[in-house]
VOVEX-106861 format. One record per residue (C-alpha): x, y, z; residue in three letters. Coordinates in steps of 0.02 Angstrom, whole numbers, plus 32768, in hexadecimal, padded with zeros to 4 digits. Example, Ala and Ser with C-alpha at 12.3 -4.5 7.8 and 13.67 -1.06 7.14 Angstrom:
- c1	c2	c3	rest
- 8267	7F1F	8186	Ala
- 82AC	7FCB	8165	Ser
This chain:
- c1	c2	c3	rest
- 3002	BAD7	32F4	Met
- 305C	BA2F	32F6	Ala
- 3102	BA25	329A	Thr
- 311D	B9B5	3203	Ile
- 3189	B942	326D	Gln
- 3102	B936	32F3	Ala
- 307B	B912	3272	Leu
- 30E6	B88C	3220	Glu
- 3106	B839	32C8	Ala
- 304E	B846	32F6	Gln
- 3018	B7FB	3250	Leu
- 3094	B76D	3263	Gly
- 3058	B742	3312	Leu
- 2FA2	B746	32DE	Arg
- 2FC1	B6DB	3245	Val
- 3021	B65A	32AC	Asn
- 2F94	B655	332B	Ser
- 2F13	B642	329F	Phe
- 2F7A	B5B6	3250	Phe
- 2F78	B554	32F3	Glu
- 2EBC	B56C	3305	Lys
- 2E90	B53D	3253	Ile
- 2EEA	B496	326C	Leu
- 2E86	B475	330A	Asp
- 2DE9	B41F	32C9	Leu
- 2D96	B433	3373	Asn
- 2D85	B4EF	3355	Ile
- 2CE5	B51E	32F7	Pro
- 2CFC	B578	3251	Thr
- 2C8C	B604	3290	Ala
- 2D13	B634	330E	Ile
- 2D98	B63C	3286	Leu
- 2D39	B6B5	3216	Gln
- 2D44	B752	3284	Pro
- 2DF9	B72C	32AE	Ile
- 2E20	B724	31F4	Trp
- 2DCD	B7CD	31DB	Lys
- 2E3C	B813	3265	His
- 2ED6	B7D2	320A	Ile
- 2E9A	B824	3169	Gln
- 2E84	B8C9	31C4	Ser
- 2F36	B8C2	3208	Thr
- 2F77	B897	315B	Arg
- 2F1D	B92C	310F	Asp
- 2F6A	B99E	3193	Gln
- 3016	B95C	3164	Leu
- 2FF5	B97A	30AB	Ile
- 2FC2	BA2E	30D0	Val
- 305B	BA45	3140	Ala
- 30C7	BA17	30AA	His
- 3070	BAA0	3047	Gly
- 300E	BA2E	2FD4	Ala
- 2F52	BA32	2FB6	Pro
- 2EE5	B9A6	2FF8	Val
- 2E91	B94F	2F66	Val
- 2DDD	B920	2F85	Ala
- 2DB9	B865	2F8A	Gly
- 2D37	B801	2F2C	Leu
- 2C8F	B834	2F74	Gly
- 2C62	B8A2	3006	Asp
- 2C4F	B81A	3086	Gly
- 2B91	B822	3083	Asn
- 2B6D	B7B9	2FE9	Ser
- 2B22	B70E	3000	Gln
- 2B83	B676	2FCB	Arg
- 2B45	B5C4	2FD4	Pro
- 2B97	B557	3057	Thr
- 2C02	B4D4	3001	Val
- 2C16	B429	304E	Gln
- 2CC1	B3EB	301B	Gln
- 2CB7	B336	2FE3	Pro
- 2D25	B2C1	3047	Ala
- 2DB3	B276	2FE3	Val
- 2DFE	B1D2	301B	Asp
- 2EB3	B203	2FF4	Trp
- 2EFA	B160	3039	Lys
- 2E80	B0F9	2FD3	Gly
- 2EA1	B15E	2F35	Lys
- 2F5D	B14D	2F4C	Leu
- 2F51	B092	2F68	Gln
- 2EE5	B080	2ECD	His
- 2F62	B0E3	2E62	Cys
- 2FF8	B07E	2E9D	Phe
- 2F99	AFDC	2E84	Gly
- 2F6C	B00F	2DD4	Lys
- 3020	B03F	2DB0	Ser
- 3063	AF91	2DDD	Ile
- 2FCA	AF30	2DA4	Gly
- 2FB2	AEDC	2E4D	Ala
- 2F5D	AEF4	2EF4	Ser
- 2FB8	AF5F	2F75	Ile
- 2FDD	AF12	301F	Thr
- 2FFF	AF6C	30C3	Lys
- 30B9	AF48	30B6	Asp
- 30C0	AFA3	300F	Met
- 3078	B045	3058	Leu
- 30B1	B055	310C	His
- 3081	B0ED	3176	Tyr
- 30EA	B11E	320E	Glu
- 30A9	B1B0	3275	Thr
- 30FE	B219	32FA	Ser
- 30BF	B2A0	3372	Glu
- 3106	B351	3363	Val
- 30E4	B3F5	33BC	Glu
- 3074	B475	3364	Thr
- 305A	B4F6	33EE	Gly
- 3074	B51F	34A6	Glu
- 3005	B493	34E4	Lys
- 2FD2	B43D	3444	Thr
- 301D	B3B0	33E0	Lys
- 3002	B36B	3333	Gly
- 3035	B2D6	32CA	Phe
- 30A4	B2C2	3232	Val
- 30A8	B223	31CD	Ser
- 312D	B1D2	315F	Ile
- 30F3	B160	30D4	Leu
- 316A	B0DA	3097	Thr
- 3142	B097	2FE9	Val
- 318E	AFEC	2FC7	Ser
- 3164	AFB5	2F17	Leu
- 31C2	AF5E	2E8B	Pro
- 3239	AFDE	2E3E	His
- 31FC	B065	2EB7	Phe
- 3232	B074	2F6C	Asn
- 3226	B11F	2FBE	Glu
- 31EB	B179	305C	Ser
- 3182	B218	3063	Phe
- 3163	B28B	30F7	Gln
- 30C4	B2EF	3118	Gly
- 30DC	B3AB	3119	Gln
- 3058	B3E6	3194	Thr
- 303B	B3AF	3249	Pro
- 2F8C	B367	3257	Cys
- 2F0D	B353	32E2	Lys
- 2F0F	B296	32E0	Ser
- 2F76	B204	329E	Lys
- 2EEC	B1DF	3221	Lys
- 2EF4	B291	31DB	Asp
- 2FB2	B288	31D4	Ala
- 2FA8	B1EB	3169	Glu
- 2F2B	B241	30F5	Lys
- 2F9E	B2D8	30E9	Asp
- 3036	B275	30B0	Val
- 2FC9	B20B	303A	Ala
- 2F8A	B2AB	2FE9	Leu
- 303E	B2E8	2FD6	Leu
- 3078	B246	2F83	Val
- 2FE1	B242	2F10	Leu
- 3007	B2F5	2EDA	Gln
- 30BF	B2CB	2EB7	Gln
- 30AF	B21F	2E69	Gln
- 3006	B22B	2E13	Phe
- 2FEE	B2E5	2DEB	Pro
- 2F68	B2C8	2D68	Gln
- 2EFB	B266	2DE1	Val
- 2F17	B2E7	2E68	Phe
- 2EE9	B374	2DF2	Gln
- 2E4A	B31B	2DBE	Gln
- 2E16	B301	2E74	Leu
- 2E37	B3B5	2EA6	Thr
- 2DE2	B401	2E0F	Gln
- 2D38	B3B2	2E28	Glu
- 2CAE	B437	2E2A	Pro
- 2C8F	B430	2EE5	Ala
- 2D49	B438	2F0B	Met
- 2D5C	B4CD	2E97	Gln
- 2CD4	B529	2EF7	Met
- 2D2A	B505	2F9B	Val
- 2DD1	B543	2F57	Thr
- 2D7C	B5E0	2F15	His
- 2D2A	B600	2FBD	Ala
- 2DCF	B5E9	301B	Met
- 2E26	B662	2FA4	Gly
- 2DAE	B6ED	2FCF	Gln
- 2D97	B744	3075	Thr
- 2D2B	B6F0	30F7	Met
- 2C97	B75F	30D3	Ala
- 2C05	B776	3148	Gly
- 2B6A	B70B	313A	Gln
- 2AB4	B747	312C	Pro
- 2A7A	B79D	31C9	Gly
- 2B2A	B7D6	31F4	Glu
- 2AED	B873	324A	His
- 2A83	B80C	32C0	Ser
- 2B1B	B79F	32E6	Lys
- 2B9A	B82B	32F7	Lys
- 2BA0	B822	33B2	Arg
- 2BB3	B765	33AE	Lys
- 2C41	B773	3330	Ala
- 2C9B	B7F0	339F	Glu
- 2C8D	B77C	3434	Ser
- 2CD7	B6EF	33CC	Leu
- 2D67	B759	338F	Glu
- 2D9E	B7B3	342B	Glu
- 2DD4	B720	3499	Pro
- 2E60	B707	341C	Asp
- 2EAE	B7AD	3452	Ala
- 2EB4	B773	3506	Lys
- 2EF7	B6C8	34D7	Asn
- 2F7E	B717	346C	Arg
- 2FAF	B788	34FC	Leu
- 2FBF	B6F2	3571	Met
- 302B	B694	34F4	Arg
- 3096	B72E	34D6	Ser
- 30A8	B74B	3591	Leu
- 30ED	B69B	35A4	Ser
- 3173	B6C9	3525	Leu
- 3199	B76D	357F	Leu
- 31A8	B719	3629	Leu
- 31FB	B67B	35EC	Gly
- 317D	B610	3649	Arg
- 30C3	B5E8	3650	Cys
- 305C	B67E	3687	Gln
- 2FF0	B680	3723	Thr
- 2F5E	B6ED	375D	Lys
- 2FD8	B757	37C2	Ala
- 3030	B78B	3721	Asp
- 2F98	B7E5	36D8	Val
- 2F2E	B86E	3727	Ala
- 2E9A	B8CD	36DC	Phe
- 2E54	B96E	3724	Asp
- 2DAD	B995	36D0	Thr
- 2D50	BA39	36E8	Gln
- 2C98	BA59	36C0	Thr
- 2C5A	BAF9	366D	Phe
- 2BB3	BB34	362A	Thr
- 2BA8	BB65	3573	Leu
- 2B01	BBA1	352C	Glu
- 2AA7	BB52	35BD	Gly
- 2AFA	BAA9	35A4	Lys
- 2B88	BA5A	3609	Pro
- 2C31	BA4B	35B3	Thr
- 2CCF	B9FA	35F2	Phe
- 2D89	BA21	35E3	Val
- 2E0A	B9A4	361E	Ser
- 2EC1	B9BC	364B	Thr
- 2F36	B926	3644	Leu
- 2FD2	B90E	36AD	Lys
- 3053	B883	36A8	Leu
- 30A2	B89A	3754	Pro
- 311E	B80A	374B	Thr
- 315D	B842	36A0	Tyr
- 3157	B901	36AC	Asp
- 3111	B94C	374B	Ala
- 311C	BA00	370A	Thr
- 30BA	B9F2	3666	Thr
- 2FFF	B9E8	3648	Ala
- 2F9A	B9D6	35A8	Trp
- 2EEC	BA23	359A	Thr
- 2E6F	B9E6	3518	Gly
- 2DDD	BA3B	34C2	Glu
- 2D32	BA56	350F	Ser
- 2CC4	B9BD	34F4	Cys
- 2C14	B980	3516	Ala
- 2C4A	B8FC	3595	Ser
- 2CD3	B8D6	3612	Ile
- 2D0C	B841	35AA	Lys
- 2D1F	B8A5	350B	Leu
- 2D79	B92E	356A	Ala
- 2DF9	B8B0	35AC	Glu
- 2E11	B868	34FE	Phe
- 2E2D	B917	34B9	Ser
- 2EB4	B936	353C	Ala
- 2F06	B892	3509	Cys
- 2F0D	B8CD	3454	Glu
- 2F60	B971	3488	Val
- 2FE2	B912	34EE	Ala
- 3005	B898	3460	Leu
- 301E	B928	33E6	Asp
- 3094	B982	345D	Ala
- 30FA	B8E5	3483	Leu
- 30FA	B89F	33D2	Ala
- 31B1	B8CD	33B1	Asp
- 31E5	B872	3451	Thr
- 3175	B7DB	3439	Ile
- 31A0	B7BB	3382	Ala
- 3256	B780	339A	Pro
- 3223	B718	3431	Leu
- 3199	B6C5	33CC	Ala
- 3214	B6A4	333F	Glu
- 3290	B656	33B8	Glu
- 3208	B5EC	3406	His
- 31CC	B5B2	335B	Ala
- 327E	B583	332B	Glu
- 3293	B51C	33C9	Lys
- 31EF	B4C5	33A4	Lys
- 3228	B4A0	32F3	Lys
- 32CB	B456	3334	Met
- 326C	B3E7	33AC	Lys
- 31F9	B3AF	3321	Asn
- 328C	B38F	32AD	Arg
- 32DA	B320	3333	Glu
- 3237	B2C0	3346	Ala
- 3228	B2A9	328A	Leu
- 32DF	B275	327E	Ser
- 32BF	B1EB	32FE	Ile
- 3225	B1B7	329B	Leu
- 3289	B1AF	31F9	Lys
- 330E	B144	324C	Glu
- 3287	B0CF	328A	Arg
- 323E	B0C2	31DB	Val
- 32EA	B0A4	3192	Lys
- 330F	B019	320F	Glu
- 326A	AFC3	31E4	Lys
- 3290	AFCD	312A	Arg
- 333D	AF83	3144	Glu
- 32F4	AEF9	31B0	Ala
- 3275	AED0	3128	Gln
- 32FF	AEC8	30A5	Lys
- 3367	AE56	3114	Ala
- 32D2	ADE4	312F	Ala
- 32B2	ADDA	3073	Gln
- 3369	ADB6	304D	Ala
């Protein structure tokens, strides 16, 4: 049975991976649902390991819930309207200026963070977005939402408490329950979930080796057995360039792919204590790099503001 430290490290790695995926709008929501369930399972194991009971969630995962289409909110437009109303005049581009910079969000992925400079009579301040976004457009929306929440809380509250938005918030607060016909889609859900285990192993191996992994760094040995007249597969994973003496064997599965993914999970659990500090160090380095990029962006914004003041003087 995995130790508390190993479960904590495993949960942290899975949550970080999920966070990166949920920000990637190119990944279908259907792929995120089984991964989320896997995170919940690991969390429950950790709760039990601490000696506490696992409290049942809302619903059993089989109840039907209507799909809610979240209405699009034009945060930039709403913010511009609120500022215009506050000064009793139309807002120009110079009054609300967005400056966006690219930052790293993962091993091979990047995002965007925007700084909004508000230049109004009796109000001159800059605001920075908090979450790296997929595009410059999304980064501008993100910082506009933040400013609207801080400067016009009543308007923000009204927008986020509309009936449809409430339903979305309620749905996000619950577990990502299965949809009708889940049993018929079980195999599909498993195939969507399992590649994440292999991807996480590859990312973790890069941390362990201190470089990008290659095919030569990973070796699977899969054996075929017959169980109740049906073929079953058991895979053993080796990482020869990291540890040539250790192997990790997964559970018996219905396919070679699933067997390999199972072996990856066993390896990740066993190496969790080693991977966790490396992942933390890597994340800190990434944060430092992002802070440097944002610092340069802030300086650029500051220089533009000073140049505007000098031109107006």
